[in-house]
Backbone as CSV, one residue per row, in Angstrom:
resi,resn,N_x,N_y,N_z,CA_x,CA_y,CA_z,C_x,C_y,C_z
1,MET,2.258,-3.280,13.214,2.118,-3.656,11.599,2.552,-2.738,11.053
2,LYS,3.045,-3.035,9.850,3.627,-1.653,8.492,2.782,-2.001,7.395
3,VAL,2.316,-1.230,7.094,1.541,-1.306,5.935,2.628,-0.542,4.589
4,PHE,2.730,-1.372,3.476,3.472,-0.712,2.454,2.386,-0.321,1.009
5,TYR,3.001,0.353,0.397,2.060,0.726,-0.975,3.260,0.609,-2.055
6,ALA,2.861,-0.043,-3.262,3.723,-0.303,-4.194,3.034,-0.213,-5.682
7,SER,3.047,0.248,-6.676,2.149,0.351,-7.993,3.328,-0.397,-8.939
8,THR,4.663,-0.704,-8.656,5.142,-1.146,-9.835,6.207,-2.416,-9.378
9,LEU,6.563,-3.292,-10.022,7.610,-4.076,-9.621,8.924,-3.531,-9.050
10,PHE,9.143,-2.562,-9.641,10.431,-1.932,-8.991,10.071,-1.255,-7.809
11,GLY,8.838,-0.988,-7.518,8.689,-0.444,-5.865,8.637,-1.522,-4.935
12,ALA,8.082,-2.709,-5.629,7.851,-3.788,-4.565,9.295,-4.419,-4.392
13,MET,10.195,-4.413,-5.449,11.440,-5.021,-5.380,12.186,-3.949,-4.496
14,SER,12.161,-3.068,-4.503,12.712,-1.766,-3.475,12.240,-2.032,-1.828
15,LEU,11.053,-2.272,-1.778,10.480,-2.520,-0.521,11.278,-3.996,0.016
16,ALA,11.197,-4.963,-0.694,11.695,-6.459,-0.239,13.159,-5.951,-0.055
17,ALA,13.781,-4.973,-0.795,15.260,-5.188,-0.423,15.649,-4.334,0.970
18,ALA,14.683,-3.316,1.004,14.734,-2.622,2.546,14.538,-3.666,3.867
19,ILE,13.232,-4.504,3.493,12.931,-5.511,4.308,14.312,-6.454,4.605
20,ASP,14.732,-7.012,3.397,15.914,-7.960,3.707,16.999,-7.231,4.425
21,ASP,17.291,-6.018,4.250,18.244,-5.491,4.902,17.674,-4.898,6.437
22,GLY,16.747,-5.412,6.790,16.248,-5.285,8.324,15.750,-3.892,8.578
23,ARG,15.367,-2.935,7.580,14.924,-1.284,7.634,13.502,-1.263,8.302
24,PHE,12.969,-2.315,8.348,11.553,-2.157,8.954,11.263,-3.226,10.067
25,GLY,12.068,-3.882,10.527,12.126,-4.714,11.738,11.147,-5.959,11.378
26,ALA,10.860,-6.467,12.587,9.873,-7.622,12.468,8.222,-7.076,12.704
27,GLY,7.516,-7.858,12.543,5.960,-7.922,12.513,4.959,-8.003,11.375
28,ARG,3.972,-7.789,11.705,3.085,-8.031,10.272,3.356,-6.730,9.317
29,ARG,3.419,-7.396,8.098,3.427,-6.509,6.874,2.536,-6.652,5.825
30,VAL,1.818,-5.519,5.656,0.752,-5.788,4.624,1.182,-4.909,3.411
31,LEU,0.900,-5.379,2.308,1.149,-4.641,1.074,0.127,-4.475,0.334
32,ILE,-0.281,-3.230,-0.062,-1.385,-2.562,-1.062,-0.679,-2.235,-2.076
33,VAL,-1.249,-3.078,-3.384,-0.795,-2.935,-4.752,-1.827,-2.101,-5.654
34,SER,-1.486,-1.356,-6.493,-2.228,-0.972,-7.511,-1.565,-1.046,-8.991
35,ASN,-2.692,-0.854,-9.765,-2.563,-0.872,-11.147,-2.873,0.359,-11.518
36,ASN,-2.120,1.426,-12.107,-2.456,2.815,-12.405,-2.461,2.822,-13.667
37,ALA,-2.568,1.657,-14.613,-2.504,1.516,-16.102,-3.560,2.688,-16.408
38,ALA,-3.573,2.920,-17.697,-4.556,3.745,-18.076,-5.991,2.967,-18.339
39,VAL,-6.025,1.808,-18.452,-6.980,0.648,-18.522,-6.696,-0.368,-17.493
40,PRO,-6.776,-0.544,-16.286,-6.011,-1.302,-15.800,-6.881,-2.770,-15.811
41,GLU,-7.875,-2.886,-16.339,-8.619,-3.753,-16.488,-8.377,-4.889,-17.592
42,VAL,-7.551,-4.248,-18.419,-6.718,-5.325,-19.352,-5.201,-5.020,-19.291
43,SER,-4.675,-4.752,-18.421,-3.150,-5.143,-18.024,-3.069,-5.701,-16.706
44,LEU,-1.966,-6.438,-16.824,-1.506,-7.297,-15.552,-1.226,-6.496,-14.354
45,PRO,-1.833,-6.760,-13.315,-1.514,-6.350,-11.967,-0.092,-6.674,-11.355
46,LEU,0.076,-5.708,-10.855,1.601,-6.055,-10.008,1.751,-7.117,-9.341
47,ASP,0.506,-7.755,-8.739,0.832,-9.155,-7.871,0.765,-10.362,-8.790
48,GLY,0.202,-10.081,-10.064,0.287,-11.163,-11.029,1.272,-11.088,-12.118
49,ALA,2.394,-10.079,-11.724,3.459,-9.979,-12.814,4.540,-10.798,-12.531
50,PRO,5.111,-11.080,-13.689,6.171,-12.232,-13.443,7.293,-11.622,-12.712
51,GLY,7.914,-12.126,-11.961,8.893,-12.018,-10.916,8.304,-11.518,-9.414
52,PHE,7.018,-11.017,-9.172,6.334,-10.790,-8.034,6.215,-11.852,-7.120
53,ALA,5.857,-13.157,-7.482,6.051,-14.464,-6.949,7.394,-14.537,-5.764
54,VAL,8.412,-14.174,-6.107,9.736,-14.280,-5.374,9.623,-13.337,-4.209
55,LEU,8.838,-12.031,-4.554,9.177,-10.973,-3.565,7.767,-11.218,-2.345
56,ARG,6.785,-12.090,-2.824,5.672,-12.072,-2.071,5.801,-12.549,-0.640
57,SER,6.836,-13.105,-0.361,7.332,-13.868,1.060,7.387,-12.657,1.794
58,ARG,7.774,-11.488,1.665,8.329,-10.545,2.485,6.970,-9.949,2.834
59,PHE,5.831,-10.196,2.603,4.646,-9.648,3.134,3.726,-10.604,3.942
60,ASP,2.702,-10.660,4.615,1.947,-11.243,5.433,0.646,-11.422,4.500
61,GLU,0.234,-10.386,4.052,-0.602,-10.078,3.078,-0.640,-9.088,1.985
62,VAL,-1.400,-9.681,0.773,-1.097,-8.743,-0.277,-2.654,-8.245,-0.654
63,HIS,-2.805,-6.962,-0.579,-4.364,-6.394,-1.211,-4.338,-5.745,-2.136
64,SER,-5.246,-5.454,-3.042,-5.397,-4.699,-4.448,-6.066,-3.517,-4.125
65,TRP,-5.603,-2.452,-4.211,-6.231,-0.955,-4.305,-7.284,-1.068,-5.129
66,ASN,-7.212,-1.553,-6.382,-8.005,-1.507,-7.651,-9.358,-2.112,-7.194
67,ASP,-9.262,-3.307,-6.446,-10.474,-4.368,-6.106,-11.152,-3.543,-5.413
68,LEU,-10.508,-2.746,-4.202,-11.250,-2.211,-3.292,-12.275,-1.038,-3.543
69,ILE,-11.416,-0.076,-4.510,-12.402,1.158,-5.195,-12.978,0.812,-6.447
70,ALA,-13.026,-0.411,-6.865,-13.422,-0.614,-8.040,-15.023,-0.045,-8.326
71,PRO,-15.512,0.512,-9.233,-15.067,0.530,-10.624,-14.109,1.711,-10.894
72,LEU,-13.689,2.552,-9.601,-12.949,3.775,-10.010,-11.536,3.442,-10.309
73,HIS,-10.983,4.548,-10.968,-9.535,4.340,-11.229,-8.736,4.956,-10.056
74,PRO,-7.625,4.276,-9.639,-6.876,4.372,-8.498,-5.951,5.733,-8.752
75,SER,-5.866,6.175,-10.077,-5.038,7.336,-10.066,-5.933,8.751,-10.275
76,ASP,-7.322,8.657,-10.171,-7.949,9.631,-10.231,-8.851,9.594,-9.042
77,TRP,-9.211,8.595,-8.276,-10.062,8.664,-7.215,-9.317,9.272,-5.836
78,ARG,-9.838,9.998,-5.106,-9.502,10.279,-3.722,-10.897,10.740,-3.127
79,ALA,-10.984,10.383,-1.758,-12.016,10.753,-1.195,-12.311,12.000,-0.726
80,ARG,-13.655,12.688,-0.506,-13.780,13.873,-0.229,-13.732,14.246,1.190
81,VAL,-13.493,15.446,1.391,-12.870,15.546,3.011,-14.207,15.183,3.853
82,ILE,-15.541,15.401,3.409,-16.636,14.786,4.276,-16.821,13.090,4.492
83,GLU,-15.820,12.416,3.293,-15.888,11.007,3.171,-14.789,10.317,3.747
84,VAL,-13.711,11.163,4.221,-12.839,10.349,4.868,-12.531,9.474,6.059
85,PRO,-13.667,10.092,7.103,-13.666,8.975,8.212,-14.415,7.739,7.856
86,MET,-15.235,8.111,6.909,-16.072,6.633,6.205,-15.365,5.809,5.773
87,PHE,-14.356,6.375,4.654,-13.643,5.384,4.147,-12.265,4.967,4.986
88,GLU,-11.898,5.591,5.873,-10.729,5.336,6.754,-11.400,3.850,7.201
89,ARG,-12.646,3.893,8.291,-13.224,3.188,8.808,-13.319,1.705,7.665
90,LEU,-13.765,1.871,6.590,-13.812,0.880,5.548,-12.595,0.223,5.421
91,ILE,-11.634,1.194,5.120,-10.261,0.271,4.733,-9.589,-0.373,5.967
92,ARG,-9.834,0.172,7.009,-9.048,-0.203,8.130,-9.788,-1.865,8.289
93,SER,-11.441,-1.815,8.491,-12.228,-2.938,8.369,-11.729,-4.091,7.321
94,HIS,-11.846,-3.681,6.324,-11.672,-4.529,4.732,-10.202,-5.114,4.862
95,LEU,-9.611,-4.405,5.289,-7.650,-4.856,5.329,-7.465,-5.189,6.594
96,ALA,-8.188,-5.181,7.472,-7.730,-5.492,8.713,-6.262,-4.627,9.132
97,LEU,-6.505,-3.580,9.052,-5.558,-2.523,9.704,-5.496,-2.022,10.867
98,ASP,-5.256,-2.699,11.793,-5.296,-2.403,13.250,-3.844,-2.173,13.511
99,ASP,-3.894,-0.762,14.374,-2.586,-0.539,15.122,-1.410,-0.540,14.102
100,VAL,-1.555,0.465,12.958,-0.499,0.767,11.905,0.380,1.466,12.684
101,GLU,1.692,0.689,12.573,2.894,1.530,13.103,3.642,2.405,12.053
102,GLU,3.768,2.059,10.977,4.675,2.558,9.849,3.697,2.404,8.314
103,LEU,3.624,3.366,7.647,3.037,3.526,6.749,4.091,3.911,5.588
104,VAL,4.558,3.073,4.466,5.378,3.424,3.649,4.832,3.073,2.210
105,LEU,5.095,4.395,1.679,4.276,4.509,0.158,5.216,5.040,-0.831
106,GLU,5.169,4.902,-2.061,6.031,5.623,-3.261,5.174,6.677,-3.557
107,SER,5.699,7.308,-4.140,5.176,8.620,-5.160,3.919,8.991,-4.308
108,ILE,4.454,9.624,-2.924,3.423,10.337,-1.968,2.984,11.390,-2.403
109,ALA,3.326,12.394,-3.522,2.760,13.327,-3.748,1.593,13.193,-5.025
110,VAL,1.144,11.868,-5.301,0.137,11.788,-6.203,-0.626,10.428,-5.881
111,PRO,-1.915,10.532,-6.195,-2.694,9.025,-5.848,-2.416,7.981,-6.540
112,PRO,-2.580,6.804,-6.178,-3.225,6.626,-4.953,-2.358,6.639,-3.801
113,ALA,-1.148,7.028,-3.322,-0.342,6.733,-2.509,-0.926,7.779,-1.501
114,ARG,-1.171,9.191,-2.142,-1.594,10.325,-1.343,-2.825,10.021,-0.504
115,THR,-3.718,9.503,-1.526,-5.095,9.031,-0.988,-4.960,7.996,0.285
116,ILE,-4.093,7.048,0.033,-4.185,6.040,1.119,-3.486,6.650,2.202
117,ALA,-2.667,7.753,2.300,-1.914,8.674,3.237,-2.905,9.377,4.192
118,GLY,-3.664,9.803,3.606,-5.182,10.747,3.932,-5.874,9.842,4.515
119,LEU,-5.998,8.478,4.393,-6.987,7.602,5.103,-6.585,6.751,5.976
120,VAL,-5.108,6.512,6.100,-4.555,5.716,7.553,-3.671,6.910,8.156
121,ARG,-4.509,7.651,8.673,-3.912,9.183,9.559,-3.240,8.849,10.920
122,ASP,-3.659,7.804,11.378,-3.187,7.779,12.802,-1.867,6.868,13.099
123,CYS,-1.088,6.562,12.304,0.050,5.827,12.492,0.819,6.445,13.622
124,ARG,1.337,5.493,14.424,2.346,5.913,15.435,3.364,6.374,14.665
125,SER,4.356,7.445,15.285,5.624,7.729,14.721,6.364,6.646,14.877
126,PRO,7.300,6.451,13.678,8.520,5.522,13.934,9.593,6.216,15.048
127,SER,10.338,5.096,15.242,11.370,5.695,15.990,12.350,6.076,15.121
128,THR,13.298,7.052,15.593,14.200,7.549,14.484,15.583,6.297,14.344
129,PRO,15.566,6.097,13.156,16.888,5.316,12.914,18.186,5.650,13.226
130,THR,18.915,4.425,13.566,20.240,5.067,13.781,21.125,4.273,12.742
131,ALA,22.120,5.160,12.398,23.365,4.581,11.274,23.976,3.537,11.997
């Protein structure tokens, strides 16, 4: 299974283009989306944005990071070190993330991408792509 994360329509479009080009191969694809707006409750989430419907078919499942961690804000929340094992189990069970082969994240330096990477820690190493 491959797990993807995007917070913008551009990010989701980039993932879809890479998938269409065969960059991630076959298998189950799970997309985690987040709305990082200052007040996400009053703005349109990525998976509700005009244009997302055409991208939706590339993914077997789409889950909202905002829904999972509500009422906390996705750009601010991160698990404390002592909480990481518990939240990793929660995320894996809630999103059915068994046997994650690849984790593809945008903006890895900042939450929520950095947070997700810290909670889905035991991905198998992908094979080296060939040109």
